[in-house]
N, C-alpha and C positions, 0 to 999 in steps of 0.2 A: 753526642755526635762530635767527631773529630773536626778541628778547625781546618778550613781550606788553606792550602799553602800556595803561594804564588810569588814569583820573583824572576830575576834575570841571572843567567849563567854565561859568563864569557869563556869561550874556547880559545886559548892562546897557546902559542908554541912557535918554534922556528918553521921556516917554509918546508912544505912537503912531508910533514910528520903525520898527516892523516886527519886534520881537523874537519875538513869538509866531508870526508867519508864517514867520520864519527857522527857528525850532525845528521847526515842523510839516514843513517841506520838507526839513530835514536828516534828520529821522526817517523821512520818507516815509509819515507817518501823523499824523492830527490828534489832538493831546492838549491843546492850549492854544487857547482860544477867541480869535477875532479880530473886530474891527469897526473902523470908521473913527474911533471916538470914543476919546479918551484915557481911561486908567484902566480899560480893559477887563480887563486882567490884574490880579487883586487878591491872588493867592497866589504863593508860590514853588512852582514845579512842576518836577519832575525828568523829563527825557526821556532814555531810555537807548538808545544805538546800539551794537550789538555786532557785531563781525566776527571772522574767524579771527585777526586780528592785534591787535585793540584793542577796548576798550570806553570810549566817551565818555559821561559822565553830564552832560548839559546841564542847567543850572539857569536856567529862565525866571523873570524877576522883574518886579514892577510897575515902571513908569517912575518914575525919580527926578524930582520936580517941585518948583517953587518954592512956598513957602508951606505951612503946615500948618493949614489953616482949621478942621479938625475932627478928631475921633478917627480917622476913616477915613483922612484924609490922612496923619496921623502914623503909622498902622499901615503904609500903603503905602510910605512913605519908609524906615521901619525895616526892613521886609521886603526892600526892594531893597538897602539899604546892607549888611545883614547877609550878603547873598550873597557879598560880597567877602572874607569871612573863610573860611579853610579850603577854598579852591579852588586848583586847580593852574594854571588859565589864565583870563584875563578877555577876553571879546569886548566891545569898546566899539562899539556900533552907532550910526552917524550917517546922516543923509539927505544924499545928494549935493547940493551947492550950497545947503544949508539949515542952516547952523550957527546955533544960538540960544543965549540966555543959559542955558537949562536944560542945554545940552550942556556949558557951562563948569562948571556945578555938578557934573555927573556926573564930569567930568574931575578936578575938585578932590578928589573922593572917592577917586580912584585914586592920588593923589600920595603917600599914606602907605603904600601897599601894595607889598610887594616880590614882586609876582607878574607873570609875563609877560603883556603886554597886546597883543592883536591888534586893530588898528583895521579895522573893516569898514564900507565905504562902501556903503550900500544904495540901491536905486532908480536905479542907473546907467542902466538901460534907458530912463529918461525923458529922459536927456541926449543930444541928437542930436550936438552938437559936443563930443566927449570932451576936446578940448584945454582946455575951460573947467575941467576937473577939476584941472588941474595947479596953478594958483595956490591953489585951494581946499585941495588936499592939502598944499601947502607951508605954508600958514598953520596948519593943524592940527598938522602935524609939528613946527612951531616951538614948540608948546605942551608937547609930551610926546615922550619917546623910546619909540616903539612897537617891539615885536619884529618885527612884520610889518604890512603894509597890504594889504588884499584888497578890491577892488571887486566887488560882487555885485548881482544882482537876486533877492531871496528869493522874490518872487512868481512869477518866471519861471524859477527854478532855474538861473540863470546863475552860473557860477564857484563853485558850492557844493562841488564835488569838490576844487578847489584849497584852499578854506578848510578843509575837513575834513582834508586832508593836512597843512596847516600846524599845525592843532591837535594832531593825533596826534604830530607831530614834537616838540611842546613838552611832551607828557605824560610822566610818569615810567614807568619799567618797574615794573609792579605787576600783581598778579592782579586778575581781574574782581571787581567789588563786587556785581553782581546776576546772577541766572541769565540764560542766553542769550536766553530767550524773553520776558523782562520788558521792557516799553516805558516804564512810568512807575511812580512810587511811590504814585500816587493811586488811591483806590477807585473802583469803578464808580458808587457813589452820588454821589461828588464830581463825576465827569465828567458825570453826568446833570444835576446842578444847574447846572453850568457851561454845558452845551449850552442849557438853557432860558434862562439869563441872556443868552447870546449872541443868541438870537432876540429877546429883549426889547430889547436894546441896538440891534439893527439895525432894529427896527420903530419905535422911539420917537424923540422929538426930542432936542435937544442937552442939556437940563438934567436931565430926569427919570431917565436911566439911573444917575446917581450916587446916587440915593435908592432904588435897587432892590436887593433881595437875594432869593435863592431858597433855600428850605429843603426838603429831601426828607423828607416825613412818613412815608412807607412805601414799601418796595421788596420786592415779592413775586415770586420767580422760580418759574415753572412750566415744564414741558417745552415747552408750545406757546404760552405767553403770559406776559409779564412785566407786572405791574401796578405802576405808579408813581404816587404821589400827592405833589404838591408845592405849597407855599405861596409865593406871590410877595409879599414884604413891601415896602410903600412907606412913606415917611416922613411923609406928610400926607394928610388925608382927601380933599382935592381931586385927589389923584393917582390914586386908585383908579379913578374912571370913565375916566380917560385910558388906563389899562392895559387895561381891559375893552373900551372902544370902543363905538361905536353898536350897540345890540342884541347886544353881546357878540362882534362880528365880529373885533375886533383880537385878543382873547384866544384866540378859536377858531383864527385863523391862526397865532398864535405857537405854540399847542399842536400844530397840524398839522405845522409845520416842525420843531419839536423832536422830535415822535414819529418822523418819517421818519428823522432823523439818528440817533436812539437805536436804531431798528430796524437801521440799517446797522452801528452800533457793536456792538450786542449780538447781532446775527445771529439775531434772533427777533422775533416779533410783540410790540408794546408797546401797552398800554392806559394812556394818560396822563390824569390828572385834575389840573387847575390851579385853585387858589383865590387870590384877591387879598385881602390883609388889611393893616391899617394898624398900624404900630408907630411912634408919634410920635417923630421925631428920633432914630431908631436909629443913624444914621451918625455922631452926635456923642455916643454913649452907650457907654462902655467895656463895661458889663455886657451891653448889647444886642448889641454886636459879638461878644463871646465866645459868647453864646447862639446866634448865627448862624454860628459856625464861624471867626470871625476871631480866632483865638487865636495867641499868640506861638509861632511854629514855629522860632524862631531863638535 
């Protein structure tokens, strides 16, 4: 009988390269929010995939990025870098034919670690002429010795079975760390706040999402109805009407989208109330960050 494999796999890369999308598709269930905007992921999130032969504990991380303009940026980089300690395998996710300076920064963080690294080339479905990938791969492989290189399309579920098989091969023989039916280490309240924040990021422009935070004020579970009240925090007074929208329509639509996804997640009817409040400069205030749940988890 084969030994049971179990261990942790950190998903690292620059912002907006597809780490959260990859995690959700590997798990076959959404636990990490996604949008086209960088810095969508702000916390380390564990996703657990268990089979009869193995348990992979994926660690989704914020993107490692250049510059630490404020306390939030410093928190994100620290959360991402800390994921490289005490893991069994690292997945370095890069975008096909799109290597940037931030990718070099991520790669430099790996150079001191004695951990197997699998290079995953994402979004290969967008490349019609696959021959163009060869010089791109050769250049990256000249920078670092990877244990394996796997091209995938996270969004279209292409080649993910092969990736998973390679990761299991690199994991140690060990007992499972979580129960068979556990998917994540995060609470339902946390997931609810993240779903609301995702809808905000998808609705709003390029700059405002980085000044947004969501705090769950109350979460009441009944047999037929779950009542959730949440506050959306913005960093400046002039941002509040942007979130609310004309005659409250934008906030109403954000609430509608979040409620539908929460009902799907919780398998119950949801009554969702949203308020928008101002906390001046919260993203550059260590105390404010802690009060909104951005505490050191590492």
